[in-house]
N, C-alpha and C positions, 0 to 999 in steps of 0.2 A: 549273620552267618558266623559260626564259630571257626576260629583259626588257631593255630598253635603259635606261641611266642618262641622266638629262637633261643632265648636264654633260660628257659624253664622246662620242666617236665610237664607234659600234658597227658592225662589219662582219660580216655573215653570209656565209659562203663555204665552200669545200671545197678541200682541197689538190690535187685533180685538175683544178681549174678554172683555165685559163690567165688569164682576166680577174681572178680572185681573187688569183693569184700576183702579177700585175702591180700591182694596187692595193695589196696588202700591201707590196710592194717600194717603191712610191712613198711610202707612209706611213713606212716604216722609213728610207728614204734622206733624207726631210725631217725626221726626228726627231719625227714626230707620234705622240702617245700615242693608242692606240685599244684597244678591246676586240674581240678576234677570237672569233667564235662558229663553231666548226667543225661544219658540219652532218653530217659523217660521224660525229663523236663524239656529237653531240647532235641526232639526227634529228627530235625533236619541235620543235626550234627552227625547222625549215623552215616550220612552220605560222605561227610568229611573223613570219618574214621575208615570207611570202606575205600575211599580214594587213596588214603595213606597206605592201608594194609593190603588192599586187593581182596579182602575177605570180609565176611560179616560177623566173624567171631569177636568177642570182647573178653577182657579188656584189650584196648589198643593203647600202648604206652609209647609216647613220642619223647625222645631225649633231646637235650640241647644240641647234640652233634648231628641231628636230623635222622638218626637211626630210630628204629622202632621195634617193639616186641608185640606179638599177638598171643594172648593167653600165656604169658610167661610164668615159669616156675619161680619160686622164691630164689633159687640159686641163680637163675638167669638174671633176675633183677639185681641181686647182690653183686654179681660179676660185673654187670654194666655200671653200677654205681661206683664200684672200685675203679673201673677203667676211667671213669669221669672224675675220679678223685673226690667223690661226694661222701664216701664213707671210708 
């Protein structure tokens, strides 16, 4: 069973999801370390993502402060990363 680590960013997504691709690229371009949970490879993790977000939309991004975003915009992610002093 996949769980989120309290000191890292965890992103639940799928390689066919455009929003997931965009958010992964943003993390990669900014040099942000994160754990990527591919829901195609780990379908049971979709239940974890749904439990966190209450929705079935992806990506679900869980931050070290236990907050999360569902389908965040680039601005949403950047704002949160600044709040966490990661950028």
